N, C-alpha and C positions, 0 to 999 in steps of 0.2 A: 712735814710728813713725808713729802716726796724728795726732800733734800736736793741734791745737785741735778736730779733728773727733770725737775720742773723747768720748762722753757717758756719764758714770757715773750721771747722773740723767736721767730722761725723764718727760714727762707721760703720763697714761693714754691720751690721744688719740694721741700719737706712737707709743707702744708698740702700741696696738691697730691702727693703720694698718700698721705693719711686719708684725705677725702676720697680717694679712689677706693680705699679699703672698706668704706661704709657700705652697708647693704640696707637700703630702705625701699623695697618694692611695695609701696602702700597699695597700689591698684591690685596687685596679685594677692596680697594678704587680705584685703578688704572684699575679695570675691568669695562669697560663701561656697563651701564645698557641697552643700546640699541645695543650691539655688533652684534647680529644675524641680526637685521634689517638693520644696516649699511653695514654689509657684503653682504647681498643680493643686496642692492643698488649698491655696488661697482662692483659686478660681472655682473650686468645688464646694465653696462655702460662702456664706454672706457675712460671717463674723470672724473668721480665722485670721490671726495675725502671724506672719512668718516667724519661725524660730531658727535663726541662722547660726550655722557652725562654720568655723574658720580653721585654716591650717596655721601652724606655728613655724616661723622661719628662724632658724638659728643664725646668729651673727656675733660679731665682736664689737658691735657699735659702742657699747658702754665703755669699754677700755679705750677705744680710739677717741671718743668724745671727751673722756676725762683728760686725756693728754692734750687735746686741742683746747679745752676750756681755759687753760692757763695762758694761752697765747693772747697777747695784747697788741702785737705789732708784727707785720710782715716786713722783714728788715731790708729787703732788696728791691722794693717797688715804690712807686709814687704813693704818698699818703692816702690818696683817694682809693687806690686799688687795695691798699692795706685795710682801710676801713670796710670796704666791700667784703673782703674775705673774713674779717672778724664778724661782721653781721651774718655772713653765710654760715659760719660755724654755729652761731646761735640758732639760725633757722634750721640747720640740719639736725641739731639736738631736738628741736621741737617736732620735726618730722619723724624722727626716730621714736620719740615719746608717743606720737599719734599712732604710729604703726603698732607699737606694743600695747596700746590701749584697746585694740580691737576686741569687740564683744562687750565693752563697758560703755553703756549708753551715755552716761554723764561725762566721762572723760573724752570720748570721741566728740561729743557736742562741744565741750568747752575748748579743747585744744584746736579742733578744726575751725571753730568760730574765731578764735584768736589768730590763727595762722592765715586763714583765707578771707576773713572779714565777712560779717553778715551783711546782707543787702540793706541798704538804707531805705527809709520810707519813700523817698522819691523814686528810687530804682524799682521798688515794689509797685508803686503806682504806674510807672511806665510799662512794667511787665504785664500788669493787669490790663492796661490799654491795648497792648498787642494781642492778648488773649481774647479781648472783646472785638478785635478786627480793625483797630486803629493803627494802620501800618503805612500811611501815606508818606511818612518821613524816611522810609526805607525803600531802596530800589529792588523790589521783589519781582520774581518771574513765575510763570506757571510751569509746573513739572510736565515735561513732554509725555504724552500717552503712547502706549503700544510700542515701546522700544524693545529691541532685542536684549538678551542678557549675555554678557561675556563671562566665560568660565575662568578657572584658575590659570590655565596655561596661557590664555590670551592676555589676561591681566598682567601676568609676570612679564610677558613680551612688551606690553605697553610701558610699564614702569622702567624696564631696562633701556628702552629707546629714549624715554624722557631723561633718564640719568645721562645718557650719551649726549643728547641735545644740549643739556645744561652744563656739561663739562664736569659732572659728578662721577668721575671714573672709579672712585673708591667705594661707591655705594652699590648695594645689591638689594634684592627683594627675596624674602624667605618665609617659609611657613612657620606658624607658631600655634601651639595648643593652649597657650596661656593668655589668650586674649578673647574678647567677647565673640560670640557667634557672628559671622560676617564682618568682623572688625578688622581695622587696619591701625597699626601703631608704629611710630618711629622709634627705632632702637639706636640711640646716639653712640653708645659705647662700641658697638660692632659695625656702625655705619650701615644700617640695614632698615628697610621697611618691612615690618612683619605683617603677614596677612593670614586670615583664617584659612584653614586647609581646603575647605570647600567653598571658597568665596565666589560670589557672583555679583556683578554690577551691570547696570544699564550704562550706555555711553555717557548720558548726562551725569549720573551719579559718580562714574569713574572720573570724569572731568573735575567734579567738585572735590573728590578725594585727592586728586593729584595737586590741584591748586592749594588745598588746605594743608596736606601733609608735606609734599615736596616743595611747593612754591612758598611755603612759610616755614614750617618746622625744620625741614632738612637744610634749606639754604641758610637759615639763621645759625644752625649748628655748624655747618661747613665753614662759614665765615668766622664764627666765634672761635673755632679751633685755631684759626690762623692769626688771631690776635696775640697768641702766646700766653693767654690766660685761659686755661682749660675750663674753668667754671663758666665762662661765657659761651661755651658750646653745649652745655648741659643744663637741665633744670637747676635753677639756683634760688635766689630769694623769692619768697612767695609773691612779692609785688610784681615781679616780671611776668607772672602767669596771666594776669589781666591783659597785658600787651600781647603776649604770645598767642593766646586764643582769640583775643579781640582782633588782632591783625589777620589771623587766618580767616575769620568770618568776613572781615572787611574785604579781603581779597576775593572771596566767593562772590560778594556783592558786586565788586568791580567787574568781574568776569561774567556777570549775568547768570549766576548759579545759586543765588539765595532765594529760596521759596518761602511762602508764608508758613507752610507746615514746619520747616526746619527752624525758622525764627520763633514760631510759637513754642516749639519744644524747648529751646534755650530759655525763653521767657518763663515757661512753666517751671523750669528748675529753680529759677530765682523765686518765683511765687511760692513754690513748695518749701524751699529752705526757710523763707520768711515765716511761714505758717507752721512748718513741721516740728518746730521746737516744742510745740504744745500739744501735738496730736499723735496718736498711734498710726501705724502703717495703714490700717483699714480706714480710720477716720480721714486721713490725708488723701487716700485713694478716692474715697467718696466725694471729697471736695473737688478733686481734680476732674472727676467725671462731668462736672459742670462745664468743662472747657475742652476735654480731650476724649477720644475713643478709649475703650477700656484697656486695650493692650498698650497703647501709648501712655495712658495714665499709670499703669503698673510700672512701666519702664522708668518713667520720671520719678515716681515715688521710691522705687528700688534704688536708684542712683543717690537719692537724698538720704535713704535709710541704710545703705550698705555700711558695714563696719559695726552696726548695732547687733545685738543678740536677740533678746526678747523684744520684738517690735510692737507688742501691745502697750509698751511704755513709750513716752515721748522721747525725742532726740533726733539729731540730724548729723549728717556729714556735709559740711558747708562748702566743699571745694567747687561744686558746679555753679556757684554764684559768679565765677570769673568769666563765663562765656558772654552772657548778656551785658553784664557791667563792662567787661573789657571791650566788647564790640562798640557800645555806645561811646566809651571813652576814646577809643582809637578813631572812630568816625568823626567825632566832634573835633578832636585835636588836629587830624590831618586835613580836615576841611578848612581849618584856619591856617595851618602851617604845612602845606604839602611837601615842602623841602625835607621834612623830617622822615618821609617815607623811606627813602634810600638809606638814610642813616640807621634806621631800625634794623637793617640787614647786616650791620657790622657784627652782630652776635645776638645772643639771647639777652637783650638789654631792655630797660625801661626808658620812657621818654626822658627822665632825668639824666640818663647816661649818654644821650645823644651829644651832649656837649663834649664828652670824651672823644667822640669822633671828630668834631669840629676842631678841637684843640690838638689833635694828633696823639692823644694818650693811648688810644687803640686804633688799629688800622681801619681804613675804609674797607667796605665789603669788596671781596675779590670777584664775587658773582652776584649780580643783581637779578631780581625776578624778571621774567619775560614781560614785555608789554602785552596788552590784549591782542594785538596783531600777531606778535610772536607766538603767544599761546595758541592762537587759532591755527597758525601754520603747523605747529607741533602736533596738535590734535588731529589735523587733517592727515598728516603723515602717518600717524599710528592708527588711523581709521575710526576715531571716535568724535 
C-alpha cells in the first residue's frame, strides 16, 4: 500500500524528529471549558451531575503515527534503546487515542485504565487505611499555621534563585493561563516552570512546590536531555509516571514537607478511581464526603471524572492512580536499595532502567538533587 515509503527501520534522529511533531496535550484537552459554570450548578443542587464540554485541538498525529507504526527497529542505537523507542511509539499512539476520546465516557475509561493501570485491591485497601487515619508508616508533618503569603513577583524571584543555585541556567519561570488556578507545571519543551498568573504560596507550600517540581521533575528532565536520548527528558512510557510522581512525593517526605492532608488527597484519588468506574459524579462525591471536606471531595472527584461528558453515567480517568501507587513503590524500593536514588536522576526513567546507568548505556546525572542541608541553605537564602 505504501510501497517504498514504508520504513521498518529508522535512525534515532528521524524518530526523534517525528515524535517532536506529535501534539498530545491531554491535560489541556481534558480541562472542561465550562468547569466553573458546572461547578456552580453542582453546588447549587443536591442531585445535579456536571455536563462537561471540551475544546478540540487540531493536530497531525494520525499521519505521524501511521508512519511510525511501521518502524520495528531504531538502526543506530543499542537494542535496548531501540526496544524502548518502539514501545514509546505504541504508548504515544494510545495517548493520542485517549486525547481524541474526550467526552466519550466508555473510551476514556477503557483507554486510561489500560494506559495507567487501575489500582489493585491491595492499593485500594492501603488508600482506605490512610483515609481512616492510619499513617504511621509515613513521615508526616503538621502544616505550619499563620504563615505569610508570597505573591507572583516574589515567587518568580525565588524560582530564579533556585535555578541559579542548582546550575539550571537555561530554565525560567513564566505565567500561563492554561493551567489550574494557583497551579504550577513544568514545561520541558521550553525549559520553563509555568505558574498561574495570580499565584500565591506560603513559604511552606512554596518549599514543597520547589522540591516537587524543580528537585524532581526539572532535574530529571535536565539530566535526561544530556543522555542524548530526547525521550528521556520528556514524559515517555506510562510506566515511568509512577516513578516520576512517586519520587516527587518521596522527596517531599524526605524534606519534612508531606502533610496528612496532602497524603489523604492522593490516597483519595486512588480510592475514587477504584470506585468511580461504577458511580456517577454525584454518587462518587457523596461517597467521598465520608472522608473529605466538600470542596476537597469535589476536586478529587473532578480529577477522576475529567474527560467525561455526561457525568450522570459511570466512568473514570485513571491517571491519578500513579501518585499514591508510585509513592509507595518508590518508598519501598529506595528503603531497600538507597543507591538507586541518584541513578533515578539520570533522566525520566523507571527502576528497570537504572541498570542502563550502571552499565554506562546512558550517562550518569550531571546535576544531583540537593541534600536536606543544601536545600535548607537555599531556602534560607531566598527567604522561605
